[in-house]
N, C-alpha and C positions, 0 to 999 in steps of 0.2 A: 415368915420365911421358912421354907421346908428344910428339914435336916439333910445334910449331904449324904449321898448314896455311898455306902461302904461295901467294897467288894475286893476280892483277893486277885492279885496278878501273879500268874505262874512264872513269868520270865523275871530274871534278875536285872538290876540296873545295868550291869556290865553287858548283858545280852542286848538290852534295848539300845544302849549307846553304840554297840557294834553294828546293829541293824541301821541305826541312824546315820552312821558314816557311809554305809553302802547303798542307801536307798535313794530314790528319785526325790526331787524337791517337793512334789505333790504329797508323797508319803511321809516326808520329814515332819510336817506339822502334826500328823497323826501320831507319830512316834514321840514327838515332844509332849503331846498331851498324855500319852501313856506313861512317859517318864514322870510327869507331874503327878499323875494318879498313883504311881509307885511310891513317890516320895511322901505322899499323904495317905498311904494305904491304911494305916492304923486308925486314923481319925476321920478320914474322908475329907473331900474338898468340894465345896459347892461349884456347880458348873459355871456360875458367873465369875468366880475368882479364878478358876482354871482357864476360862476364856481370856481373861486379862493377862494371865501369865504366859499363855501360848501366843496370844495375839490374833485369835480368830473369833468368829461369832459363837455365842453360847449354844445355838442350835446345832452347830457342827460338833461341838464338844459332846452334847447330849447324844447325837447320832453315833459318834465314834465309841462313846462309852457303852451305849446299848449294844452296838455291834460286838464289842469285846466281850461283854457279859454273855451274849447269846452264843457266839461262835469262836471266841478266842482271837488271837492275834491274826490268824489267817483271814477271818471275816472282816476284821477291822482294816486290814491292809488291802483288801480286794476293792476294785473299782470297776466301773462299767465303761470307762473311756477306752475305745478300741483304736483310736488313731484316725487317719484320713480314710475316706471312702475310696474304693478303687475308681479309677477314672472311667468315664463313659466314652471317652475318645481313645481309640487304639493308637498304637505307635505308627501304623501305616497312615491312618487318617491325620495324625499330627504332622507327619512328613508332607502329606498333600497340602495341608493348611500352610505349612512353612513355605512351600513353593508358591502357592497362590498369593500369600501376603508379600513375598519378596518380588513378585512380578509387578512392575509399575504400570503395565498395560492390561491389567486384569479387569478393569471396568467396574470394580466394586467400590462403592462410595462409602458404605458404613457397615456397622455390625449386623444390622437387620438383613442386608443383602448377602453378606457373607454367611449368615445363619441359614438363609433360604437356599443358597448354593450348596451348603454342607448337607442340609436335610434332604434335598432332592438328589444329590449325587450319591449319598450313602444310604438312602432310604431309611432314615432314622428320624426321631422327633425329640430333639434336645431342647430343654428350656432355655430361654434367652439369657436369663441371669447366670445359669451354669456355664453356658457357652461364652458369654462375655467375660466372666471371671477367668475361665481357662485361657482365653486369648490374651488377656491382660497379663496374667501370671506367666505364661510360657513365652510370649512373644513381645512383651512390654508395649503392646499397642495402646494408643491413646484415642480418646473420643474426638478431640479436635485434631484435625489433620490439615495439611496444606491443600489448597485448591487442586482438584484433580484436573488433569489434561484429558482432552478427548482421545479416545482409543485410536481413531483413524487419523490422528494428526501426522502430517508428513514432515519428517525431520529435515529433509533436504529443502523444502519450501521455507522452513523456519530459518535455516542457515542462509538461504538466498535473500530473505527479507532483511536479516541483520546486516548483510553486506551492502545492500542498496539503501538502507535507511540513513537519514542525515545524522551525522554525529553531533552537529551543533543544535539539535532539537532540544537538548536539556538546558540551553542557555536562555 
């Protein structure tokens, strides 16, 4: 087994604990690892033992330790997560989709037809998976829907049929 890596940490335990209270949960584990390194600064601590104390994989401990040695606490706490990507569908297009989806006589049977309508109307080419995820997330649409009625269905004829039909047909 290799000897533990010994290095000096510039920050005090009090500073690390203060940062720990004000940081995001993702960075808390890195600061906990730094706190463990600070507590064993004189003798050093193997990455396997530190990973057990912090509760993360030893490769993460090694990466964070190397980042601290190379660039200090700033490099150790930096990350590449940027958040969500900007939407490919604008607010105007979203409003048009809301109108199209709320209309029961729109004639659209599924997501593929809705995507075709959207791509031809706005002259764009959006991936099906992206579009489907957006529709489900924004409008809570489901794949399984009730049976569609015909667009040209006459509501007055339906009402007349219901009036003339025999009520005892269910018996």
